[in-house]
LUMTORVEX-38466 format. One record per residue: residue number from 0; x, y, z of N, C-alpha, C, CB in turn. Coordinates in Angstrom, 3 decimals. Each point is the difference from the previous one (the first is absolute). Glycine has a CB too. Layout:
<atoms>
+-----+----------+----------+----------+----------+----------+----------+----------+----------+----------+----------+----------+----------+
| pos |      n_x |      n_y |      n_z |     ca_x |     ca_y |     ca_z |      c_x |      c_y |      c_z |     cb_x |     cb_y |     cb_z |
+-----+----------+----------+----------+----------+----------+----------+----------+----------+----------+----------+----------+----------+
| NUM |        X |        Y |        Z |        X |        Y |        Z |        X |        Y |        Z |        X |        Y |        Z |
...
+-----+----------+----------+----------+----------+----------+----------+----------+----------+----------+----------+----------+----------+
</atoms>
This chain:
<atoms>
+-----+----------+----------+----------+----------+----------+----------+----------+----------+----------+----------+----------+----------+
| pos |      n_x |      n_y |      n_z |     ca_x |     ca_y |     ca_z |      c_x |      c_y |      c_z |     cb_x |     cb_y |     cb_z |
+-----+----------+----------+----------+----------+----------+----------+----------+----------+----------+----------+----------+----------+
|   0 |  134.075 |  -20.634 |   36.143 |    1.045 |    0.560 |    0.929 |    1.223 |   -0.975 |   -0.452 |   -1.672 |    0.883 |    2.215 |
|   1 |    2.487 |   -0.530 |   -1.700 |    1.362 |   -0.612 |   -0.572 |    0.809 |    0.004 |    1.520 |    0.068 |    1.121 |   -2.958 |
|   2 |    0.700 |   -2.325 |    3.172 |    0.771 |   -0.550 |    1.401 |    1.434 |    0.948 |   -0.236 |   -1.073 |   -3.049 |    0.273 |
|   3 |    1.640 |    3.535 |    0.681 |    1.177 |    1.019 |   -0.127 |    1.053 |   -1.104 |    0.857 |   -1.381 |    2.945 |   -0.011 |
|   4 |    1.142 |   -3.595 |    0.836 |    1.120 |   -0.760 |    1.213 |   -1.021 |   -1.077 |    0.358 |    1.606 |    2.183 |    1.293 |
|   5 |   -0.904 |   -2.976 |   -0.670 |   -0.190 |   -1.283 |    1.000 |    0.780 |   -0.096 |    1.105 |   -0.540 |   -1.156 |   -1.727 |
|   6 |    0.812 |    1.752 |    2.878 |    0.761 |   -0.078 |    0.913 |   -0.608 |   -0.647 |    1.029 |    1.071 |    1.732 |   -0.752 |
|   7 |    0.193 |   -3.040 |    1.445 |   -0.234 |   -0.853 |    1.005 |   -0.319 |    0.167 |    1.418 |    1.161 |   -0.748 |   -1.433 |
|   8 |   -1.922 |    0.717 |    2.118 |    0.067 |    1.116 |    1.586 |    0.369 |   -1.357 |    0.543 |   -2.137 |    2.405 |    0.357 |
|   9 |    3.481 |   -2.277 |    0.527 |    0.515 |   -1.477 |    1.224 |   -0.244 |    0.603 |    0.886 |    1.861 |   -1.328 |   -0.642 |
|  10 |   -2.412 |    0.453 |    1.271 |   -0.091 |    0.276 |    1.750 |    1.431 |    0.392 |    0.553 |   -1.945 |   -1.936 |    0.393 |
|  11 |    2.267 |    2.925 |    0.658 |    0.919 |    0.372 |    0.329 |   -0.073 |    0.590 |    1.126 |    0.503 |   -0.079 |   -1.879 |
|  12 |    0.837 |    0.155 |    2.876 |   -0.574 |    0.722 |    0.726 |    1.070 |    1.710 |    0.011 |   -1.255 |   -2.681 |    1.418 |
|  13 |    0.655 |    3.695 |   -1.008 |    1.144 |    1.199 |   -0.119 |    1.200 |   -0.111 |    0.510 |   -1.549 |    1.275 |    0.060 |
|  14 |    2.206 |   -2.138 |    0.886 |    1.160 |    0.113 |    0.282 |    0.673 |   -1.045 |   -0.492 |   -0.517 |    1.230 |    1.669 |
|  15 |    0.187 |   -1.921 |   -3.283 |    0.499 |   -0.866 |   -1.066 |    0.320 |    0.802 |   -1.068 |   -1.247 |   -1.839 |    0.646 |
|  16 |    0.799 |    3.587 |   -0.660 |    0.050 |    0.397 |   -1.225 |    1.312 |    0.430 |   -0.599 |   -2.162 |    0.483 |    0.519 |
|  17 |    3.106 |    0.025 |    0.513 |    1.717 |   -0.191 |   -0.581 |    0.440 |   -1.214 |   -0.354 |    0.668 |    1.556 |    1.380 |
|  18 |   -1.079 |   -2.358 |   -0.643 |    0.484 |   -1.409 |   -0.607 |   -0.350 |   -0.247 |   -1.492 |   -0.323 |   -0.963 |    2.312 |
|  19 |   -1.145 |    1.132 |   -2.363 |   -0.295 |   -0.196 |   -1.264 |    0.169 |    0.665 |   -1.103 |   -1.044 |   -0.822 |    1.077 |
|  20 |    1.489 |    1.758 |   -0.936 |    0.273 |    1.177 |   -0.925 |    1.695 |   -0.664 |   -0.104 |   -2.027 |    2.589 |    0.903 |
|  21 |    2.370 |   -2.708 |   -0.125 |    1.957 |   -0.291 |    0.015 |   -0.397 |   -1.241 |   -0.709 |    1.593 |    0.941 |    2.583 |
|  22 |   -1.965 |   -1.633 |   -2.393 |   -0.540 |   -1.443 |   -0.774 |    0.004 |    0.106 |   -1.616 |   -1.720 |   -0.473 |    2.080 |
|  23 |    0.523 |    0.936 |   -2.041 |   -0.357 |    0.178 |   -1.617 |    0.397 |    1.019 |   -0.619 |   -1.711 |   -0.967 |    0.289 |
|  24 |    2.514 |    1.588 |    0.280 |    1.185 |    1.268 |   -0.517 |    0.606 |   -0.522 |   -0.903 |    0.564 |    1.083 |    1.906 |
|  25 |   -0.035 |   -2.742 |   -1.322 |    1.190 |   -0.839 |   -0.663 |   -0.746 |   -0.484 |   -1.388 |    1.334 |   -0.982 |    2.463 |
|  26 |   -2.529 |    1.156 |   -2.521 |   -0.304 |   -0.318 |   -1.333 |   -0.207 |    1.503 |   -0.747 |   -1.158 |   -2.524 |    0.697 |
|  27 |    1.449 |    3.304 |   -0.144 |   -0.306 |    1.311 |   -1.360 |   -1.005 |    0.372 |    0.800 |    0.468 |   -0.767 |   -2.706 |
|  28 |   -1.400 |    0.626 |    3.556 |   -0.915 |    1.033 |    0.659 |    0.100 |    0.922 |    0.841 |   -0.826 |   -1.321 |   -0.370 |
|  29 |    0.295 |    2.328 |    0.197 |   -0.213 |    1.633 |    0.576 |   -0.935 |    0.008 |    0.680 |    0.676 |    1.146 |   -1.610 |
|  30 |   -0.462 |   -0.506 |    2.616 |   -1.488 |    0.537 |    0.587 |   -0.473 |    1.316 |   -0.935 |    0.627 |   -0.750 |    2.767 |
|  31 |   -1.606 |    0.687 |   -2.895 |   -1.339 |    1.413 |   -0.528 |   -0.900 |    0.529 |    0.852 |   -0.238 |   -0.953 |   -1.940 |
|  32 |   -0.137 |   -0.188 |    2.865 |   -1.438 |    0.804 |    1.353 |    0.395 |   -0.608 |    1.209 |   -2.471 |    0.070 |   -1.419 |
|  33 |    2.504 |    0.094 |    2.760 |   -0.106 |   -0.047 |    1.037 |   -0.808 |    0.736 |    1.023 |    1.657 |   -0.735 |   -0.920 |
|  34 |   -2.550 |    0.197 |    1.066 |   -1.362 |    0.562 |    1.064 |   -0.024 |   -0.185 |    1.635 |   -1.387 |   -0.677 |   -2.070 |
|  35 |    2.466 |   -0.519 |    2.121 |    0.126 |   -0.367 |    1.485 |   -0.788 |   -1.968 |   -0.344 |   -0.491 |    3.478 |    1.685 |
|  36 |   -0.557 |   -3.055 |   -1.813 |   -1.025 |   -1.203 |   -0.156 |    0.400 |   -0.957 |   -1.208 |   -1.958 |    1.548 |    0.922 |
|  37 |    2.388 |   -0.145 |   -1.996 |    0.133 |   -1.520 |   -1.689 |    1.476 |    0.766 |   -0.520 |   -3.413 |   -0.632 |   -1.525 |
|  38 |    4.418 |   -0.240 |    0.983 |    0.715 |    0.631 |   -0.462 |   -0.243 |   -0.212 |   -1.576 |    1.418 |   -0.038 |    2.164 |
|  39 |   -0.778 |    0.157 |   -3.027 |    0.039 |   -0.311 |   -1.298 |    1.238 |   -0.028 |   -0.697 |   -1.991 |    0.788 |    0.114 |
|  40 |    2.624 |   -1.883 |   -0.908 |    1.384 |    0.364 |   -0.383 |   -0.228 |   -0.380 |   -1.371 |    1.513 |   -0.365 |    2.153 |
|  41 |   -0.590 |    0.839 |   -3.218 |   -0.826 |    0.578 |   -1.516 |    1.203 |   -0.934 |   -0.617 |   -1.290 |    3.128 |    0.045 |
|  42 |    1.541 |   -3.427 |   -1.321 |    1.432 |   -0.196 |   -0.571 |    0.048 |    1.384 |   -0.990 |    0.167 |   -3.055 |    0.040 |
|  43 |    0.965 |    3.462 |   -0.058 |   -0.093 |    1.614 |   -0.209 |    0.360 |   -0.428 |   -1.865 |    1.198 |    1.720 |    3.069 |
|  44 |   -0.957 |   -2.931 |   -3.778 |   -0.148 |   -0.067 |   -1.129 |   -1.323 |   -0.133 |   -0.660 |    2.016 |   -0.646 |    0.416 |
|  45 |   -2.811 |   -0.073 |    0.587 |   -1.356 |   -0.063 |   -0.241 |   -1.042 |    0.165 |    1.111 |    0.852 |   -1.316 |   -1.681 |
|  46 |   -1.118 |    2.456 |    1.763 |   -0.470 |    0.508 |    1.134 |   -1.404 |   -0.654 |    0.368 |    1.355 |    2.122 |   -0.518 |
|  47 |   -1.820 |   -2.705 |    0.029 |   -1.282 |   -0.252 |   -0.089 |    0.112 |   -1.942 |    0.609 |   -0.711 |    2.400 |   -2.457 |
|  48 |    1.883 |   -2.749 |    2.471 |    0.163 |   -1.380 |    0.525 |    0.656 |    0.445 |    1.664 |    0.558 |   -1.512 |   -2.835 |
|  49 |   -1.525 |    1.019 |    3.746 |   -0.322 |    1.073 |    1.247 |   -0.522 |   -1.611 |    1.429 |   -1.443 |    3.201 |   -2.123 |
|  50 |    1.889 |   -2.846 |    2.849 |   -0.497 |   -1.149 |    1.072 |   -0.434 |    1.504 |    1.166 |    2.105 |   -3.036 |   -0.462 |
|  51 |   -2.708 |    2.647 |    1.438 |   -0.334 |    0.942 |    0.927 |    0.080 |   -1.035 |    1.305 |   -1.587 |    1.832 |   -1.641 |
|  52 |    1.942 |   -1.779 |    2.902 |    0.280 |   -0.443 |    0.963 |   -0.883 |    0.360 |    1.351 |    2.069 |   -0.090 |   -1.365 |
|  53 |   -2.786 |   -0.183 |    2.046 |   -1.519 |    0.753 |    0.647 |   -0.043 |   -1.003 |    1.256 |   -1.726 |    0.878 |   -2.475 |
|  54 |    1.574 |    0.443 |    3.430 |   -0.159 |   -0.472 |    1.104 |   -1.484 |    0.234 |    0.882 |    2.588 |    0.244 |   -0.304 |
|  55 |   -3.151 |   -0.045 |   -0.683 |   -1.873 |    0.287 |    0.143 |   -0.554 |    1.188 |   -0.947 |    0.048 |   -0.586 |    2.745 |
|  56 |   -1.039 |    1.035 |   -2.728 |   -0.225 |    0.807 |   -0.773 |   -0.741 |    1.601 |    0.791 |   -0.081 |   -2.445 |   -1.797 |
|  57 |    0.600 |    3.401 |    1.258 |   -0.697 |    1.160 |    0.887 |   -1.343 |    0.278 |    0.307 |    1.610 |    0.800 |   -0.764 |
|  58 |   -2.566 |   -0.919 |   -0.501 |   -1.151 |    0.329 |    0.383 |   -1.216 |   -1.449 |   -0.306 |    0.955 |    2.895 |   -0.516 |
|  59 |   -0.177 |   -3.873 |   -0.247 |   -0.706 |   -1.078 |   -0.025 |   -0.067 |   -1.072 |    0.706 |    0.159 |    0.747 |   -1.500 |
|  60 |   -1.329 |   -1.151 |    1.783 |   -0.379 |   -1.123 |    1.366 |    1.088 |   -1.213 |   -0.300 |   -3.054 |    0.432 |    0.259 |
|  61 |    3.298 |   -0.836 |   -1.552 |    0.852 |   -0.938 |   -0.171 |    1.200 |    0.457 |   -1.213 |   -2.074 |   -1.720 |    0.890 |
|  62 |    3.560 |    0.786 |   -1.024 |    1.071 |    0.252 |   -0.598 |   -0.653 |   -0.730 |   -1.234 |    2.049 |    0.271 |    1.920 |
|  63 |   -1.526 |    0.651 |   -2.815 |   -0.444 |   -0.736 |   -1.406 |    1.124 |   -1.067 |   -0.264 |   -1.223 |    2.214 |   -1.150 |
|  64 |    0.961 |   -3.349 |    0.199 |    1.102 |   -0.804 |   -0.307 |    0.731 |    0.828 |   -1.460 |   -1.332 |   -2.539 |    1.201 |
|  65 |    0.647 |    2.834 |   -1.816 |    0.713 |    0.783 |   -1.302 |   -0.835 |    1.379 |   -0.390 |    0.825 |   -2.476 |   -1.092 |
|  66 |    0.004 |    2.944 |    0.201 |   -0.411 |    1.528 |   -0.367 |   -0.128 |    0.159 |   -1.539 |    1.300 |    0.965 |    2.087 |
|  67 |   -2.412 |   -0.829 |   -2.180 |    0.037 |    0.449 |   -1.959 |   -0.264 |    1.426 |   -0.080 |   -1.179 |   -2.244 |   -1.088 |
|  68 |    2.152 |    2.742 |    0.346 |   -0.285 |    1.359 |   -0.125 |   -0.765 |    0.093 |   -1.848 |    2.473 |    0.879 |    2.184 |
|  69 |   -3.541 |   -0.057 |   -2.029 |   -0.646 |    0.043 |   -1.357 |   -0.180 |    1.548 |   -0.319 |   -1.307 |   -2.382 |    0.301 |
|  70 |    0.944 |    2.778 |   -1.717 |   -0.221 |    1.204 |   -0.090 |   -1.271 |    0.750 |    0.260 |    1.611 |   -0.571 |   -1.248 |
|  71 |   -2.815 |   -0.522 |    1.472 |   -0.952 |    0.593 |    0.432 |   -0.771 |   -0.769 |    1.223 |    0.031 |    1.036 |   -2.333 |
|  72 |    0.705 |   -0.947 |    3.325 |   -0.844 |   -0.304 |    1.305 |   -1.340 |   -0.485 |    0.205 |    1.252 |    1.494 |    0.425 |
|  73 |   -2.271 |   -0.227 |   -0.643 |   -1.070 |    0.127 |   -0.052 |   -0.859 |   -1.079 |   -0.978 |    0.820 |    2.318 |    0.739 |
|  74 |   -0.481 |   -2.224 |   -1.780 |   -0.082 |   -1.003 |   -1.206 |   -0.231 |   -0.893 |    0.873 |    1.447 |    0.601 |   -1.937 |
|  75 |   -0.017 |   -1.173 |    2.078 |    0.371 |   -1.756 |    0.647 |   -1.047 |   -0.249 |    1.119 |    2.876 |    0.022 |   -0.231 |
|  76 |   -3.440 |    0.983 |    1.293 |   -0.767 |   -0.389 |    1.362 |   -1.205 |   -0.086 |   -0.887 |    1.150 |    1.264 |    2.374 |
|  77 |   -1.795 |   -0.166 |   -3.513 |   -1.072 |   -0.582 |   -0.623 |   -0.442 |   -1.316 |   -0.003 |    0.547 |    1.539 |   -1.021 |
|  78 |    0.588 |   -1.782 |   -0.132 |    0.141 |   -1.355 |   -0.363 |    0.057 |   -1.364 |    0.973 |    1.047 |    1.424 |   -1.637 |
|  79 |   -0.648 |   -1.273 |    3.079 |   -0.021 |   -1.058 |    0.640 |   -1.266 |    0.186 |    0.653 |    2.410 |   -0.423 |    0.139 |
|  80 |   -2.983 |    1.648 |    0.452 |   -1.252 |    0.062 |    0.782 |   -1.283 |   -0.446 |   -1.041 |    1.100 |    2.068 |    1.676 |
|  81 |   -0.668 |   -2.341 |   -3.108 |   -1.151 |   -0.311 |   -0.579 |    0.383 |   -1.523 |   -0.239 |   -0.774 |    2.458 |   -1.052 |
|  82 |    1.822 |   -2.660 |    1.046 |   -0.015 |   -1.828 |    0.008 |   -0.107 |   -0.375 |    1.313 |    1.552 |   -0.471 |   -1.907 |
|  83 |   -1.786 |    0.785 |    2.613 |   -0.506 |   -0.159 |    1.906 |    1.145 |   -0.219 |    0.661 |   -2.235 |   -1.220 |   -0.108 |
|  84 |    3.325 |    0.977 |   -0.278 |    1.517 |   -0.048 |    1.094 |   -0.145 |    0.652 |    0.993 |    1.529 |   -0.062 |   -1.481 |
|  85 |   -0.763 |    0.007 |    2.318 |   -0.207 |   -0.044 |    1.597 |    1.304 |    1.195 |    0.117 |   -1.013 |   -3.094 |    0.838 |
|  86 |    0.196 |    4.404 |   -0.224 |    0.349 |    0.922 |   -0.116 |    0.635 |    0.278 |    1.573 |   -1.642 |    0.457 |   -2.204 |
|  87 |    3.285 |   -0.896 |    2.064 |    0.280 |    0.164 |    1.796 |    0.210 |    1.032 |    0.622 |    0.857 |   -1.616 |   -0.086 |
|  88 |   -0.177 |    2.543 |   -1.243 |    0.105 |    1.748 |    0.640 |   -0.523 |    0.855 |   -0.802 |    2.000 |   -0.179 |    1.013 |
|  89 |   -3.101 |    0.781 |   -1.056 |   -0.364 |    1.133 |   -0.688 |    0.799 |    0.708 |   -0.825 |   -1.175 |    0.048 |    1.559 |
|  90 |    0.876 |    0.593 |   -2.814 |    0.694 |    1.245 |   -0.679 |    0.166 |    0.916 |    0.384 |   -0.503 |   -0.483 |   -1.227 |
|  91 |    1.653 |    0.839 |    1.932 |    0.255 |    1.357 |    0.079 |    1.060 |    0.588 |    0.076 |   -1.522 |   -0.172 |    0.678 |
|  92 |    2.114 |    1.427 |   -1.004 |    1.081 |    0.494 |    0.592 |    0.994 |    0.319 |    0.861 |   -1.054 |   -0.011 |   -0.906 |
|  93 |    2.323 |   -0.252 |    0.571 |    0.591 |   -0.326 |    1.123 |    1.177 |    1.460 |   -0.218 |   -0.563 |   -3.281 |    0.246 |
|  94 |    0.762 |    3.637 |    0.999 |    1.145 |    1.309 |    0.794 |    1.097 |   -0.511 |   -0.682 |   -0.756 |    0.569 |    2.680 |
|  95 |    1.295 |   -1.756 |   -3.266 |    1.034 |    0.379 |   -0.882 |    0.029 |   -0.219 |   -1.547 |    0.997 |   -0.364 |    2.021 |
|  96 |   -2.062 |    0.830 |   -2.273 |   -0.029 |    0.353 |   -1.825 |   -0.800 |   -1.133 |   -0.402 |    2.503 |    1.104 |   -0.601 |
|  97 |   -2.598 |   -2.368 |    1.088 |   -1.074 |   -0.907 |   -1.083 |   -1.560 |   -0.148 |    0.819 |    2.320 |   -1.785 |   -1.143 |
|  98 |   -3.096 |    1.329 |   -0.087 |   -1.386 |   -0.394 |    0.245 |    0.037 |   -1.452 |   -0.202 |   -1.099 |    2.171 |   -0.731 |
|  99 |    0.721 |   -2.837 |    1.869 |   -0.390 |   -1.334 |   -0.447 |   -1.019 |   -0.551 |    1.021 |    2.286 |   -0.405 |   -1.160 |
| 100 |   -1.883 |   -1.004 |    0.423 |   -1.551 |   -0.958 |    0.626 |    0.440 |   -1.529 |    0.211 |   -1.999 |    1.460 |   -1.596 |
| 101 |    1.924 |   -2.420 |    2.812 |    0.266 |   -0.968 |    0.204 |   -1.271 |   -0.773 |   -0.465 |    1.756 |    0.721 |    1.669 |
| 102 |   -1.921 |   -2.344 |   -2.400 |   -0.428 |   -0.875 |   -0.304 |    0.554 |   -1.145 |   -0.078 |   -0.933 |    1.385 |   -0.620 |
| 103 |    0.031 |   -2.479 |    1.162 |    0.756 |   -1.088 |    0.238 |   -0.513 |   -1.216 |   -1.501 |    0.098 |    0.666 |    3.309 |
| 104 |    1.179 |   -1.523 |   -3.156 |   -0.252 |   -0.510 |   -1.387 |   -0.625 |   -1.112 |    0.363 |    1.827 |    0.865 |   -1.326 |
| 105 |   -1.700 |   -2.220 |    0.052 |   -0.931 |   -1.146 |    0.644 |    0.728 |   -1.040 |    0.730 |   -1.552 |    0.282 |   -1.810 |
| 106 |    3.102 |    0.162 |    1.931 |    0.515 |   -0.868 |    0.915 |    0.383 |    0.929 |    1.490 |    0.951 |   -1.683 |   -2.248 |
| 107 |   -1.543 |    2.690 |    2.852 |   -0.438 |    0.155 |    1.183 |    1.541 |    1.843 |   -0.214 |   -1.334 |   -3.760 |    1.611 |
| 108 |    1.758 |    3.485 |   -2.340 |    1.815 |    1.223 |   -0.016 |   -0.964 |    1.099 |   -0.008 |    2.513 |   -1.017 |   -1.846 |
| 109 |   -1.812 |    2.015 |    2.234 |   -0.927 |    1.403 |    0.149 |    0.978 |    0.783 |   -0.966 |   -1.175 |    0.027 |    2.795 |
| 110 |    0.813 |    0.469 |   -4.012 |    0.439 |    0.911 |   -0.963 |   -0.026 |    1.680 |    0.275 |   -0.800 |   -2.015 |   -1.413 |
| 111 |    1.571 |    2.289 |    1.454 |   -0.114 |    1.954 |    0.564 |    0.227 |    0.597 |   -2.145 |    2.223 |    0.257 |    3.923 |
| 112 |   -3.487 |    0.151 |   -4.138 |    0.020 |    0.462 |   -1.308 |   -0.002 |    1.297 |   -0.095 |   -0.948 |   -1.739 |   -0.613 |
| 113 |    2.025 |    2.823 |   -0.256 |    0.236 |    0.986 |    0.625 |    0.123 |    1.253 |   -1.150 |    1.062 |   -1.572 |    2.025 |
| 114 |   -1.429 |    2.638 |   -2.079 |    0.957 |    1.001 |   -1.375 |    0.631 |    1.105 |    1.064 |   -1.934 |   -0.036 |   -2.669 |
| 115 |    2.408 |    0.124 |    2.384 |    0.893 |    1.743 |    0.564 |   -0.518 |    1.083 |   -0.325 |    1.993 |   -0.678 |   -0.268 |
| 116 |   -2.442 |    1.141 |    1.210 |   -0.371 |    1.520 |   -0.424 |    0.480 |    0.571 |   -0.971 |   -0.233 |    0.312 |    1.804 |
| 117 |   -0.883 |    0.621 |   -2.732 |    0.532 |    1.507 |   -0.854 |    0.428 |    1.088 |    1.420 |   -2.146 |   -0.167 |   -2.635 |
| 118 |    1.280 |    0.214 |    3.102 |    0.306 |    1.035 |    0.932 |    0.421 |   -0.298 |    1.083 |   -1.289 |    1.011 |   -0.832 |
| 119 |    3.146 |   -1.546 |    1.312 |    0.441 |   -0.277 |    1.036 |   -0.492 |    0.954 |    1.641 |    1.850 |   -0.910 |   -2.107 |
| 120 |   -1.696 |    0.146 |    3.016 |   -0.620 |    1.034 |    0.922 |    1.397 |    0.935 |    0.622 |   -2.377 |   -1.829 |    0.745 |
| 121 |    1.921 |    3.241 |   -0.081 |    1.236 |    0.520 |    0.368 |    0.553 |   -0.299 |    0.621 |   -0.401 |    1.086 |   -0.365 |
| 122 |    1.973 |   -0.973 |    0.269 |    1.143 |   -0.211 |    0.932 |    0.111 |    0.657 |    1.419 |    1.010 |   -0.247 |   -2.108 |
+-----+----------+----------+----------+----------+----------+----------+----------+----------+----------+----------+----------+----------+
</atoms>
């Protein structure tokens, strides 16, 4: 299993999206995703350098503190379950094209572990 990127998920309000986009734009970030409840900004020169602003999570019981994209989310899920880690949100396919689960780390942070699906949903 390989890590592709790690993204901090900053708690935010939906009405702050434009101000955050403008502020972090001063540092060179550009909006790459905005679902209303989550907005992700990325560096155009280093696309894996990202930050997300979250008002909540559309399908999970709690918002995650960070997201880790891996190449094989099913393998990551199996490793975490075998280790007895607390699964906060079960493995599932989301309508926006990712397969993910949430797990709690030893200090209580909620980690969103995900992979982009090879078969994206129909638009």
